[in-house]
KEFITI-158961 format. One record per residue: z, x, y of N, C-alpha, C in turn; residue in one letter; residue number from 0. Coordinates in steps of 0.05 Angstrom, whole numbers, plus 5000, padded with zeros to 4 digits. Last residue first. Layout:
BEGIN
{{Z,X,Y},{Z,X,Y},{Z,X,Y},'A',NUM}
...
This chain:
BEGIN
{{2632,2549,1693},{2613,2569,1683},{2625,2596,1685},'V',366}
{{2674,2525,1719},{2672,2522,1690},{2654,2543,1678},'D',365}
{{2662,2536,1772},{2686,2548,1761},{2685,2546,1730},'D',364}
{{2616,2505,1779},{2614,2534,1780},{2638,2548,1767},'T',363}
{{2638,2454,1775},{2618,2462,1755},{2615,2493,1755},'H',362}
{{2670,2454,1820},{2683,2453,1793},{2664,2461,1772},'S',361}
{{2631,2455,1860},{2650,2478,1856},{2663,2477,1829},'T',360}
{{2604,2406,1852},{2590,2431,1853},{2608,2454,1847},'L',359}
{{2643,2366,1856},{2628,2369,1831},{2615,2397,1829},'K',358}
{{2665,2374,1909},{2681,2375,1885},{2664,2381,1860},'A',357}
{{2664,2404,1961},{2641,2394,1946},{2650,2394,1917},'L',356}
{{2716,2389,2008},{2707,2400,1983},{2680,2387,1974},'Q',355}
{{2752,2411,2060},{2730,2393,2054},{2715,2404,2030},'L',354}
{{2822,2415,2068},{2797,2427,2057},{2776,2406,2051},'R',353}
{{2870,2406,2090},{2847,2392,2101},{2821,2403,2091},'E',352}
{{2908,2437,2063},{2912,2408,2066},{2886,2393,2073},'E',351}
{{2888,2487,2067},{2891,2476,2040},{2894,2446,2042},'E',350}
{{2891,2494,2122},{2865,2494,2109},{2866,2481,2081},'D',349}
{{2946,2494,2128},{2930,2472,2140},{2903,2470,2127},'D',348}
{{2957,2542,2103},{2968,2517,2092},{2953,2493,2103},'S',347}
{{2932,2577,2137},{2922,2575,2110},{2932,2550,2097},'V',346}
{{2964,2570,2182},{2935,2562,2183},{2924,2559,2155},'A',345}
{{3011,2591,2163},{3010,2562,2171},{2981,2553,2172},'A',344}
{{2998,2644,2154},{3004,2627,2132},{3003,2597,2138},'P',343}
{{2939,2659,2197},{2968,2658,2191},{2974,2641,2167},'S',342}
{{2884,2700,2198},{2894,2673,2190},{2923,2674,2183},'S',341}
{{2868,2752,2205},{2883,2739,2227},{2894,2711,2221},'A',340}
{{2838,2769,2164},{2866,2776,2163},{2882,2762,2184},'A',339}
{{2788,2752,2182},{2799,2741,2157},{2829,2745,2155},'L',338}
{{2783,2783,2227},{2785,2754,2230},{2796,2741,2205},'L',337}
{{2781,2834,2204},{2802,2828,2224},{2805,2798,2227},'E',336}
{{2734,2833,2174},{2760,2832,2160},{2783,2825,2179},'R',335}
{{2682,2790,2197},{2698,2815,2199},{2725,2812,2187},'P',334}
{{2639,2756,2153},{2660,2753,2173},{2677,2779,2174},'V',333}
{{2607,2762,2109},{2600,2776,2134},{2621,2774,2156},'L',332}
{{2604,2770,2041},{2621,2759,2063},{2615,2775,2088},'V',331}
{{2542,2759,2005},{2564,2776,2016},{2580,2761,2037},'D',330}
{{2498,2732,1989},{2523,2724,1977},{2547,2740,1987},'T',329}
{{2455,2757,2012},{2461,2730,2021},{2487,2718,2009},'Q',328}
{{2471,2826,2029},{2460,2805,2011},{2469,2777,2021},'D',327}
{{2459,2861,2091},{2477,2849,2070},{2461,2829,2053},'A',326}
{{2436,2883,2134},{2423,2888,2109},{2438,2876,2085},'K',325}
{{2434,2840,2193},{2448,2857,2174},{2432,2861,2148},'P',324}
{{2389,2843,2248},{2397,2828,2224},{2411,2847,2204},'V',323}
{{2369,2876,2286},{2394,2861,2292},{2405,2846,2268},'L',322}
{{2321,2895,2269},{2344,2913,2265},{2371,2899,2272},'C',321}
{{2283,2860,2287},{2294,2855,2260},{2318,2873,2254},'I',320}
{{2256,2862,2334},{2285,2857,2336},{2298,2854,2308},'A',319}
{{2203,2867,2322},{2216,2890,2335},{2246,2887,2337},'G',318}
{{2187,2817,2305},{2195,2837,2284},{2208,2862,2296},'L',317}
{{2169,2791,2348},{2197,2786,2341},{2206,2806,2320},'T',316}
{{2115,2800,2349},{2132,2817,2366},{2161,2814,2359},'A',315}
{{2096,2758,2319},{2096,2785,2307},{2114,2804,2323},'L',314}
{{2101,2717,2357},{2115,2715,2331},{2117,2743,2318},'R',313}
{{2067,2736,2397},{2096,2735,2402},{2112,2732,2376},'L',312}
{{2018,2728,2371},{2026,2755,2379},{2056,2756,2384},'V',311}
{{2018,2673,2366},{2018,2689,2342},{2027,2718,2348},'N',310}
{{2015,2658,2421},{2037,2649,2404},{2040,2666,2379},'R',309}
{{1965,2679,2435},{1990,2690,2447},{2014,2682,2431},'L',308}
{{1933,2644,2404},{1933,2673,2399},{1958,2686,2410},'L',307}
{{1943,2596,2429},{1950,2599,2400},{1951,2629,2393},'V',306}
{{1922,2606,2480},{1950,2599,2476},{1960,2603,2448},'A',305}
{{1869,2615,2466},{1884,2637,2478},{1914,2631,2476},'L',304}
{{1852,2565,2449},{1854,2586,2430},{1870,2610,2440},'W',303}
{{1850,2535,2496},{1872,2530,2477},{1875,2552,2457},'L',302}
{{1811,2538,2533},{1828,2562,2530},{1852,2556,2512},'R',301}
{{1785,2488,2530},{1770,2512,2529},{1786,2537,2524},'G',300}
{{1800,2436,2531},{1813,2453,2511},{1800,2480,2508},'F',299}
{{1811,2382,2569},{1800,2409,2572},{1814,2428,2553},'D',298}
{{1839,2335,2563},{1810,2334,2560},{1796,2362,2561},'S',297}
{{1891,2345,2572},{1884,2326,2550},{1855,2325,2545},'R',296}
{{1888,2417,2585},{1895,2390,2591},{1888,2372,2568},'T',295}
{{1900,2482,2603},{1894,2465,2580},{1905,2437,2586},'V',294}
{{1907,2524,2640},{1893,2499,2648},{1883,2483,2624},'H',293}
{{1939,2565,2630},{1912,2568,2620},{1895,2542,2625},'L',292}
{{1986,2546,2652},{1974,2569,2664},{1945,2573,2655},'A',291}
{{1997,2504,2615},{1991,2498,2643},{1977,2521,2657},'R',290}
{{2007,2534,2569},{1985,2514,2569},{1977,2507,2598},'L',289}
{{2052,2562,2587},{2027,2576,2579},{2004,2557,2580},'V',288}
{{2089,2521,2595},{2081,2538,2618},{2055,2553,2611},'A',287}
{{2094,2501,2543},{2084,2483,2565},{2074,2500,2589},'A',286}
{{2117,2545,2518},{2091,2535,2510},{2078,2518,2531},'G',285}
{{2166,2549,2545},{2146,2570,2547},{2119,2562,2539},'G',284}
{{2189,2500,2529},{2184,2505,2557},{2163,2527,2561},'A',283}
{{2191,2509,2474},{2175,2487,2484},{2169,2491,2514},'K',282}
{{2224,2555,2472},{2197,2556,2460},{2180,2533,2471},'A',281}
{{2271,2536,2496},{2256,2557,2510},{2227,2559,2499},'A',280}
{{2285,2500,2456},{2279,2490,2483},{2263,2510,2499},'L',279}
{{2295,2536,2415},{2273,2517,2412},{2265,2505,2438},'M',278}
{{2340,2563,2439},{2316,2577,2431},{2292,2559,2428},'G',277}
{{2376,2521,2443},{2366,2534,2468},{2341,2550,2462},'L',276}
{{2384,2513,2389},{2371,2492,2404},{2361,2503,2431},'S',275}
{{2411,2561,2376},{2385,2555,2364},{2369,2534,2380},'D',274}
{{2457,2552,2405},{2440,2575,2411},{2412,2571,2401},'I',273}
{{2476,2508,2378},{2470,2505,2406},{2451,2528,2415},'C',272}
{{2486,2531,2329},{2465,2511,2330},{2456,2505,2359},'M',271}
{{2529,2563,2344},{2504,2575,2334},{2481,2556,2335},'L',270}
{{2566,2523,2358},{2557,2543,2378},{2531,2555,2370},'L',269}
{{2573,2498,2309},{2562,2483,2331},{2551,2501,2353},'A',268}
{{2599,2539,2283},{2572,2531,2274},{2558,2515,2295},'F',267}
{{2646,2539,2311},{2629,2562,2314},{2601,2555,2304},'F',266}
{{2668,2489,2299},{2665,2497,2327},{2644,2519,2329},'T',265}
{{2670,2489,2242},{2654,2469,2257},{2648,2478,2285},'G',264}
{{2704,2534,2232},{2676,2532,2221},{2659,2513,2237},'E',263}
{{2753,2555,2243},{2737,2546,2266},{2707,2543,2257},'A',262}
{{2777,2570,2196},{2792,2554,2214},{2777,2543,2238},'G',261}
{{2742,2632,2190},{2759,2611,2178},{2776,2596,2199},'P',260}
{{2680,2638,2226},{2707,2648,2219},{2723,2625,2207},'P',259}
{{2612,2642,2206},{2633,2625,2217},{2661,2635,2208},'C',258}
{{2571,2669,2183},{2583,2682,2207},{2607,2665,2218},'L',257}
{{2550,2639,2143},{2565,2662,2135},{2580,2674,2159},'K',256}
{{2519,2601,2169},{2543,2592,2156},{2562,2616,2149},'A',255}
{{2478,2635,2187},{2495,2622,2207},{2521,2612,2194},'S',254}
{{2455,2650,2139},{2467,2670,2155},{2486,2657,2176},'L',253}
{{2434,2601,2122},{2454,2614,2106},{2470,2634,2123},'V',252}
{{2397,2594,2164},{2418,2575,2160},{2441,2586,2143},'M',251}
{{2364,2638,2155},{2378,2636,2180},{2401,2616,2178},'M',250}
{{2341,2627,2104},{2360,2650,2107},{2376,2648,2133},'P',249}
{{2310,2581,2121},{2331,2579,2102},{2351,2602,2104},'M',248}
{{2267,2594,2156},{2291,2581,2167},{2315,2581,2147},'L',247}
{{2227,2615,2123},{2237,2631,2145},{2264,2620,2155},'R',246}
{{2215,2575,2088},{2226,2600,2077},{2237,2617,2099},'V',245}
{{2195,2539,2126},{2220,2532,2112},{2232,2558,2100},'R',244}
{{2148,2566,2143},{2169,2559,2162},{2196,2553,2149},'G',243}
{{2119,2567,2095},{2128,2593,2108},{2151,2587,2127},'V',242}
{{2111,2512,2088},{2124,2528,2067},{2135,2554,2079},'V',241}
{{2086,2497,2136},{2111,2485,2128},{2126,2502,2108},'R',240}
{{2039,2528,2135},{2058,2532,2157},{2085,2520,2150},'S',239}
{{2014,2508,2089},{2021,2536,2090},{2043,2540,2111},'V',238}
{{2006,2453,2103},{2022,2461,2080},{2031,2489,2081},'C',237}
{{1973,2458,2149},{1999,2445,2150},{2017,2453,2127},'E',236}
{{1927,2482,2127},{1943,2496,2147},{1971,2485,2150},'E',235}
{{1910,2442,2092},{1917,2468,2081},{1935,2483,2102},'L',234}
{{1898,2403,2130},{1918,2397,2109},{1928,2423,2097},'T',233}
{{1858,2428,2158},{1882,2421,2172},{1905,2415,2152},'V',232}
{{1818,2431,2117},{1830,2455,2129},{1856,2449,2143},'F',231}
{{1805,2378,2104},{1816,2396,2083},{1830,2420,2096},'A',230}
{{1786,2360,2154},{1809,2347,2141},{1822,2365,2120},'A',229}
{{1742,2395,2165},{1765,2394,2182},{1789,2383,2168},'D',228}
{{1713,2430,2108},{1716,2407,2126},{1742,2408,2142},'P',227}
{{1686,2494,2105},{1710,2479,2099},{1713,2455,2118},'V',226}
{{1645,2530,2117},{1639,2507,2100},{1663,2491,2092},'G',225}
{{1653,2569,2153},{1659,2576,2125},{1653,2553,2106},'L',224}
{{1642,2543,2199},{1623,2564,2191},{1628,2572,2162},'A',223}
{{1687,2511,2199},{1661,2498,2194},{1640,2519,2187},'L',222}
{{1726,2548,2211},{1727,2535,2185},{1701,2521,2178},'N',221}
{{1720,2562,2263},{1709,2580,2244},{1709,2568,2216},'W',220}
{{1740,2535,2308},{1720,2521,2291},{1707,2539,2270},'R',219}
{{1781,2552,2337},{1755,2565,2343},{1733,2554,2326},'L',218}
{{1821,2523,2312},{1815,2517,2340},{1787,2529,2348},'V',217}
{{1822,2547,2262},{1815,2519,2264},{1806,2512,2293},'F',216}
{{1838,2599,2272},{1813,2595,2258},{1803,2566,2262},'T',215}
{{1889,2588,2293},{1868,2601,2310},{1840,2596,2298},'L',214}
{{1914,2568,2248},{1911,2551,2272},{1889,2562,2290},'D',213}
{{1913,2614,2217},{1899,2590,2208},{1894,2571,2231},'L',212}
{{1946,2649,2243},{1917,2654,2246},{1901,2630,2235},'L',211}
{{1997,2637,2227},{1987,2624,2252},{1958,2629,2257},'G',210}
{{2006,2670,2185},{1997,2643,2179},{1988,2628,2203},'S',209}
{{2026,2715,2212},{1999,2716,2200},{1989,2688,2194},'V',208}
{{2077,2697,2228},{2057,2705,2248},{2029,2705,2237},'G',207}
{{2099,2686,2178},{2099,2666,2199},{2078,2672,2220},'Y',206}
{{2098,2735,2153},{2080,2714,2143},{2078,2692,2163},'L',205}
{{2138,2759,2185},{2111,2771,2184},{2091,2750,2174},'L',204}
{{2182,2728,2173},{2172,2728,2201},{2143,2739,2202},'Q',203}
{{2187,2742,2119},{2182,2714,2127},{2171,2712,2155},'A',202}
{{2197,2796,2122},{2172,2787,2109},{2166,2758,2116},'Y',201}
{{2247,2794,2150},{2225,2811,2159},{2199,2799,2148},'F',200}
{{2279,2761,2119},{2272,2752,2145},{2249,2769,2157},'L',199}
{{2284,2793,2072},{2271,2766,2071},{2263,2756,2098},'I',198}
{{2310,2839,2093},{2285,2841,2078},{2270,2814,2079},'S',197}
{{2358,2821,2116},{2338,2835,2132},{2311,2835,2119},'R',196}
{{2386,2796,2073},{2378,2781,2096},{2355,2795,2111},'F',195}
{{2364,2812,2005},{2380,2817,2030},{2369,2802,2054},'P',194}
{{2352,2761,1955},{2343,2783,1971},{2361,2787,1996},'Y',193}
{{2364,2714,1928},{2380,2738,1921},{2371,2763,1937},'D',192}
{{2330,2674,1942},{2358,2672,1952},{2374,2697,1946},'K',191}
{{2278,2672,1923},{2284,2689,1946},{2313,2690,1954},'L',190}
{{2266,2638,1879},{2255,2665,1879},{2267,2683,1901},'C',189}
{{2290,2587,1882},{2284,2598,1855},{2278,2629,1857},'K',188}
{{2296,2576,1937},{2319,2573,1918},{2314,2588,1892},'H',187}
{{2245,2584,1958},{2268,2600,1967},{2291,2600,1947},'Y',186}
{{2217,2545,1930},{2209,2573,1928},{2232,2591,1936},'I',185}
{{2244,2499,1947},{2245,2506,1919},{2237,2536,1915},'L',184}
{{2229,2499,2001},{2258,2501,1994},{2260,2510,1965},'V',183}
{{2174,2494,1997},{2185,2518,2009},{2214,2521,2002},'G',182}
{{2172,2442,1977},{2162,2463,1960},{2174,2490,1970},'V',181}
{{2189,2415,2022},{2205,2414,1998},{2198,2436,1978},'M',180}
{{2144,2425,2054},{2170,2436,2062},{2190,2435,2038},'S',179}
{{2106,2396,2028},{2104,2425,2028},{2130,2438,2036},'A',178}
{{2124,2345,2042},{2124,2353,2014},{2123,2383,2011},'V',177}
{{2114,2349,2096},{2142,2346,2087},{2145,2352,2058},'A',176}
{{2059,2351,2097},{2074,2375,2105},{2103,2373,2097},'G',175}
{{2047,2300,2083},{2040,2321,2064},{2056,2346,2071},'I',174}
{{2064,2278,2132},{2077,2270,2107},{2072,2291,2085},'A',173}
{{2027,2301,2167},{2055,2308,2170},{2071,2301,2145},'H',172}
{{1981,2275,2148},{1983,2304,2146},{2012,2313,2148},'V',171}
{{1993,2223,2164},{1990,2230,2135},{1993,2260,2131},'L',170}
{{1992,2229,2220},{2017,2222,2206},{2016,2228,2177},'G',169}
{{1938,2240,2225},{1957,2260,2233},{1984,2254,2220},'V',168}
{{1917,2190,2209},{1912,2214,2192},{1932,2237,2199},'F',167}
{{1935,2158,2250},{1944,2153,2223},{1940,2177,2205},'E',166}
{{1907,2178,2293},{1936,2183,2293},{1947,2177,2265},'Q',165}
{{1845,2210,2271},{1861,2186,2279},{1891,2193,2278},'S',164}
{{1812,2268,2297},{1828,2254,2277},{1841,2230,2288},'F',163}
{{1774,2300,2326},{1774,2271,2328},{1789,2256,2306},'G',162}
{{1759,2355,2330},{1761,2342,2303},{1760,2312,2305},'P',161}
{{1707,2371,2378},{1735,2368,2371},{1737,2352,2345},'N',160}
{{1657,2383,2402},{1661,2388,2373},{1691,2386,2364},'P',159}
{{1658,2311,2411},{1649,2335,2396},{1651,2360,2413},'P',158}
{{1715,2272,2427},{1691,2286,2438},{1683,2310,2421},'T',157}
{{1762,2252,2410},{1738,2243,2396},{1713,2257,2406},'K',156}
{{1823,2283,2398},{1802,2279,2417},{1776,2273,2403},'N',155}
{{1863,2296,2363},{1856,2268,2365},{1834,2262,2385},'T',154}
{{1869,2352,2367},{1864,2339,2341},{1852,2311,2344},'Y',153}
{{1882,2356,2422},{1856,2367,2412},{1849,2355,2385},'W',152}
{{1932,2334,2423},{1911,2322,2438},{1883,2331,2429},'Y',151}
{{1956,2373,2389},{1956,2345,2381},{1934,2330,2397},'F',150}
{{1952,2421,2418},{1938,2418,2393},{1936,2389,2384},'Q',149}
{{1987,2410,2460},{1959,2415,2465},{1942,2411,2441},'G',148}
{{2036,2404,2431},{2025,2382,2448},{1995,2386,2453},'E',147}
{{2043,2454,2405},{2038,2430,2389},{2026,2407,2406},'H',146}
{{2055,2504,2419},{2029,2494,2429},{2023,2467,2416},'T',145}
{{2114,2537,2433},{2102,2513,2421},{2077,2506,2434},'S',144}
{{2129,2606,2418},{2124,2584,2437},{2108,2562,2424},'I',143}
{{2170,2641,2392},{2150,2625,2379},{2143,2601,2396},'S',142}
{{2213,2660,2421},{2187,2673,2425},{2164,2659,2410},'L',141}
{{2256,2627,2404},{2246,2626,2432},{2219,2638,2435},'A',140}
{{2265,2641,2350},{2258,2614,2357},{2245,2612,2385},'L',139}
{{2277,2695,2353},{2257,2686,2334},{2247,2658,2341},'S',138}
{{2318,2696,2391},{2292,2708,2398},{2270,2698,2379},'L',137}
{{2359,2671,2361},{2350,2660,2386},{2322,2670,2393},'F',136}
{{2364,2706,2318},{2356,2679,2312},{2346,2665,2338},'M',135}
{{2382,2752,2346},{2357,2753,2332},{2346,2724,2327},'Y',134}
{{2432,2735,2365},{2411,2742,2384},{2384,2742,2371},'L',133}
{{2458,2731,2315},{2455,2707,2332},{2433,2711,2353},'S',132}
{{2459,2784,2298},{2442,2764,2284},{2438,2739,2300},'P',131}
{{2495,2802,2342},{2468,2813,2337},{2451,2794,2321},'K',130}
{{2544,2775,2339},{2526,2769,2362},{2497,2780,2357},'W',129}
{{2566,2794,2289},{2561,2766,2294},{2541,2761,2316},'V',128}
{{2572,2848,2290},{2561,2837,2265},{2555,2807,2268},'V',127}
{{2597,2856,2339},{2568,2861,2337},{2556,2849,2312},'P',126}
{{2641,2806,2364},{2636,2826,2343},{2606,2831,2340},'Y',125}
{{2645,2764,2398},{2646,2791,2410},{2639,2812,2389},'K',124}
{{2650,2718,2370},{2623,2724,2381},{2622,2751,2393},'I',123}
{{2705,2716,2358},{2686,2722,2338},{2659,2731,2349},'T',122}
{{2731,2701,2405},{2738,2727,2393},{2716,2735,2373},'R',121}
{{2710,2650,2413},{2705,2671,2434},{2710,2699,2421},'V',120}
{{2729,2625,2367},{2701,2626,2372},{2694,2649,2392},'M',119}
{{2785,2628,2374},{2772,2642,2352},{2742,2645,2355},'G',118}
{{2790,2595,2419},{2797,2624,2421},{2785,2640,2398},'K',117}
{{2773,2547,2395},{2759,2558,2418},{2764,2588,2421},'V',116}
{{2813,2540,2356},{2785,2542,2348},{2768,2555,2370},'A',115}
{{2860,2536,2385},{2857,2559,2367},{2828,2563,2359},'G',114}
{{2850,2488,2412},{2854,2513,2427},{2849,2537,2410},'S',113}
{{2847,2453,2369},{2824,2457,2386},{2826,2483,2402},'V',112}
{{2900,2459,2349},{2876,2466,2332},{2852,2471,2349},'K',111}
{{2931,2441,2391},{2934,2469,2381},{2910,2478,2365},'N',110}
{{2914,2388,2394},{2910,2406,2417},{2911,2435,2408},'I',109}
{{2931,2370,2344},{2903,2370,2350},{2897,2390,2373},'V',108}
{{2987,2375,2350},{2973,2390,2329},{2943,2392,2335},'K',107}
{{2997,2339,2391},{3002,2367,2395},{2988,2384,2375},'E',106}
{{2983,2291,2364},{2969,2300,2388},{2972,2329,2393},'K',105}
{{3019,2289,2321},{2991,2291,2316},{2976,2302,2340},'V',104}
{{3075,2292,2306},{3064,2304,2330},{3034,2310,2326},'N',103}
{{3082,2269,2257},{3090,2254,2280},{3079,2265,2305},'H',102}
{{3040,2264,2200},{3051,2281,2221},{3058,2264,2245},'Q',101}
{{3022,2262,2138},{3038,2245,2156},{3051,2263,2176},'H',100}
{{2958,2266,2107},{2982,2279,2117},{2996,2260,2136},'T',99}
{{2913,2264,2053},{2927,2250,2074},{2952,2264,2082},'K',98}
{{2859,2308,2041},{2886,2300,2034},{2899,2286,2058},'L',97}
{{2792,2290,2033},{2812,2300,2051},{2839,2290,2041},'E',96}
{{2724,2290,2015},{2752,2291,2005},{2770,2304,2026},'Y',95}
{{2676,2245,2032},{2687,2271,2039},{2717,2272,2032},'I',94}
{{2661,2193,2024},{2656,2212,2002},{2666,2240,2009},'F',93}
{{2668,2165,2070},{2684,2157,2047},{2682,2176,2024},'F',92}
{{2630,2185,2105},{2658,2193,2108},{2676,2185,2085},'G',91}
{{2584,2159,2093},{2587,2186,2083},{2616,2195,2085},'L',90}
{{2584,2112,2121},{2593,2111,2093},{2597,2139,2081},'F',89}
{{2560,2127,2168},{2588,2119,2168},{2600,2120,2140},'V',88}
{{2507,2133,2158},{2523,2158,2159},{2553,2152,2159},'V',87}
{{2483,2085,2164},{2493,2091,2137},{2509,2117,2136},'T',86}
{{2464,2087,2215},{2488,2071,2210},{2500,2077,2183},'A',85}
{{2416,2116,2210},{2439,2128,2223},{2465,2113,2218},'P',84}
{{2385,2074,2180},{2393,2100,2168},{2416,2114,2183},'P',83}
{{2380,2031,2220},{2394,2028,2195},{2403,2055,2183},'I',82}
{{2347,2039,2262},{2376,2040,2267},{2392,2038,2242},'A',81}
{{2295,2032,2245},{2305,2060,2249},{2335,2061,2253},'M',80}
{{2291,1977,2249},{2293,1989,2223},{2304,2018,2224},'V',79}
{{2284,1976,2305},{2307,1963,2292},{2312,1973,2264},'G',78}
{{2236,2002,2311},{2260,2014,2322},{2285,2002,2310},'L',77}
{{2203,1963,2287},{2205,1990,2275},{2230,2004,2285},'A',76}
{{2208,1922,2324},{2217,1918,2297},{2221,1945,2283},'G',75}
{{2184,1945,2369},{2212,1938,2370},{2223,1934,2341},'Q',74}
{{2130,1954,2350},{2147,1976,2359},{2177,1970,2358},'A',73}
{{2115,1916,2289},{2113,1922,2318},{2132,1945,2325},'G',72}
{{2114,1905,2236},{2137,1895,2251},{2134,1899,2281},'L',71}
{{2067,1927,2215},{2075,1900,2207},{2097,1888,2224},'H',70}
{{2061,1977,2241},{2038,1959,2237},{2046,1931,2232},'H',69}
{{2111,2000,2238},{2099,1995,2264},{2076,1975,2262},'V',68}
{{2116,2005,2182},{2135,1988,2197},{2123,1981,2225},'F',67}
{{2074,2040,2169},{2074,2013,2158},{2093,1995,2174},'M',66}
{{2090,2086,2196},{2065,2073,2204},{2064,2044,2194},'G',65}
{{2138,2099,2168},{2138,2092,2197},{2113,2077,2205},'S',64}
{{2133,2116,2116},{2138,2088,2121},{2136,2080,2150},'T',63}
{{2123,2170,2113},{2107,2153,2096},{2110,2123,2103},'A',62}
{{2159,2194,2149},{2131,2195,2155},{2114,2175,2138},'Y',61}
{{2207,2181,2120},{2202,2171,2147},{2173,2172,2154},'G',60}
{{2201,2208,2072},{2204,2178,2071},{2198,2167,2099},'I',59}
{{2199,2260,2092},{2176,2249,2077},{2177,2219,2077},'L',58}
{{2250,2266,2114},{2226,2267,2131},{2202,2255,2118},'A',57}
{{2280,2263,2066},{2283,2242,2087},{2259,2242,2106},'G',56}
{{2263,2311,2043},{2257,2285,2029},{2260,2262,2049},'L',55}
{{2282,2348,2080},{2253,2345,2076},{2246,2319,2062},'S',54}
{{2337,2340,2071},{2326,2335,2098},{2295,2331,2096},'S',53}
{{2342,2356,2018},{2348,2328,2025},{2336,2321,2052},'S',52}
{{2329,2410,2024},{2312,2393,2007},{2317,2364,2014},'F',51}
{{2371,2427,2056},{2344,2428,2066},{2325,2410,2050},'A',50}
{{2415,2419,2021},{2413,2404,2047},{2385,2404,2058},'C',49}
{{2402,2454,1979},{2405,2425,1974},{2403,2409,2000},'L',48}
{{2401,2503,2006},{2376,2493,1994},{2378,2463,1988},'S',47}
{{2454,2508,2021},{2434,2505,2042},{2408,2494,2031},'Q',46}
{{2476,2513,1970},{2483,2490,1986},{2464,2486,2009},'M',45}
{{2452,2561,1952},{2447,2536,1938},{2454,2512,1955},'D',44}
{{2473,2600,1988},{2444,2593,1988},{2438,2567,1974},'P',43}
{{2530,2594,1973},{2520,2589,2000},{2490,2584,2001},'A',42}
{{2552,2608,1925},{2539,2582,1927},{2527,2576,1954},'L',41}
{{2579,2655,1932},{2556,2655,1914},{2540,2629,1915},'A',40}
{{2623,2641,1964},{2601,2656,1976},{2575,2655,1958},'P',39}
{{2663,2594,1970},{2646,2600,1948},{2621,2615,1958},'K',38}
{{2689,2595,2020},{2705,2593,1996},{2689,2601,1971},'D',37}
{{2646,2599,2055},{2666,2620,2056},{2682,2620,2030},'I',36}
{{2618,2554,2042},{2604,2579,2040},{2623,2602,2040},'S',35}
{{2655,2515,2055},{2650,2519,2027},{2634,2545,2022},'N',34}
{{2650,2518,2111},{2676,2523,2098},{2672,2529,2068},'K',33}
{{2596,2505,2118},{2606,2531,2126},{2632,2538,2113},'A',32}
{{2594,2453,2099},{2578,2473,2086},{2589,2501,2092},'I',31}
{{2628,2427,2135},{2634,2427,2106},{2620,2449,2092},'C',30}
{{2599,2437,2182},{2626,2449,2179},{2635,2448,2150},'A',29}
{{2554,2406,2172},{2551,2435,2173},{2578,2449,2171},'D',28}
{{2578,2356,2177},{2567,2364,2151},{2564,2394,2150},'I',27}
{{2590,2358,2231},{2611,2353,2212},{2602,2363,2184},'T',26}
{{2540,2364,2254},{2559,2386,2257},{2581,2383,2236},'V',25}
{{2518,2314,2241},{2506,2338,2231},{2525,2361,2232},'D',24}
{{2550,2279,2271},{2551,2277,2242},{2539,2303,2229},'A',23}
{{2534,2298,2322},{2563,2300,2314},{2565,2298,2284},'I',22}
{{2480,2285,2322},{2488,2313,2324},{2517,2317,2315},'A',21}
{{2481,2230,2321},{2470,2244,2298},{2478,2273,2298},'V',20}
{{2503,2221,2372},{2517,2212,2348},{2507,2226,2323},'A',19}
{{2463,2244,2404},{2490,2255,2405},{2506,2247,2379},'T',18}
{{2419,2211,2394},{2418,2239,2388},{2446,2252,2386},'S',17}
{{2439,2163,2415},{2432,2165,2387},{2432,2194,2378},'I',16}
{{2446,2177,2469},{2469,2169,2453},{2463,2171,2423},'G',15}
{{2393,2186,2483},{2412,2208,2485},{2437,2202,2468},'V',14}
{{2373,2134,2477},{2363,2156,2460},{2381,2180,2460},'L',13}
{{2403,2109,2517},{2405,2100,2489},{2396,2123,2470},'C',12}
{{2384,2135,2562},{2412,2138,2555},{2417,2129,2526},'L',11}
{{2330,2118,2562},{2337,2146,2559},{2366,2150,2550},'V',10}
{{2339,2063,2571},{2327,2072,2546},{2332,2101,2541},'A',9}
{{2360,2065,2622},{2377,2055,2600},{2365,2064,2574},'S',8}
{{2315,2084,2651},{2340,2099,2651},{2358,2091,2628},'S',7}
{{2278,2043,2642},{2273,2070,2631},{2299,2086,2630},'V',6}
{{2304,1979,2622},{2296,1999,2642},{2294,2027,2629},'P',5}
{{2276,1937,2573},{2298,1955,2580},{2288,1975,2601},'L',4}
{{2224,1896,2599},{2244,1902,2578},{2267,1919,2589},'G',3}
{{2185,1894,2636},{2200,1869,2630},{2221,1873,2609},'T',2}
{{2168,1947,2638},{2175,1933,2663},{2191,1908,2658},'A',1}
{{2153,1965,2590},{2180,1973,2599},{2188,1958,2624},'M',0}
């Protein structure tokens, strides 16, 4: 870094990349949220399709990143990484929008932004909205992250640590991406018709119990059972990815269901911001716990305590399950007052600017 790009400039570039991807992500989420309101029965299916595509992309990334770094070097690999985000530009050509000719475009945009912000503030005040939002935050925040400590433990060559190579860890993550796709299929085929509260309760329960596999591995009990490290860590990764995906899918459907008409993108961005704060709190909490237990790159004596505390906090989240509505995943959750608040002009604008999943919705109408 001393002879290349300054650290501050590199950080700004990474922030810019993340910002651009986030904007594209919010745009796609707005399409999903709008169509989830228009076609409530298709909300779980649309989230399943998006999650499956995301897992497929992760699989391709994990499977090819090592090869690119090996043959092209770090800079060459970063150059290749710039290609997929650039292809997002072409996605805009496939989003259906009716062209309109307005002379007061600036005034119209200001009115829309102002209305969206006011609608967001009005919506978040309803208990049916802020309660599940609070649950999703707690579910993410209380699951403190011990990943950094476990990664150094995985790759530490000193016995009795596993001493995995970084290439093997990447392979395990690639297998985990396949398991994540399996989790999406399980949700789509078997679980999308269950009420929100029921599926989130059992998913969170399994999420806490599955964490015991990590504890078993850190304490080296798998060797006492005669299970090799490589096989056990692969099993643990697959189970955690499947359970984690089944846990997150209903949350994504619920988030889309809470968005008010006319402010889907704004409100979904707010919900994703809340989720991001939850994940940030989980990472900060995990780092604080690892520091308090004096877990370092070479001292893993109390790593098992951090993993145990993480599992206990995951199970403690079940105490807040009452914040989740008992409604089915195909029900309309937006308060009637917000649905009725849409003026004829707003409805007309929605018809003009509707973002459609043309093939999917037309197929459903035919059926």
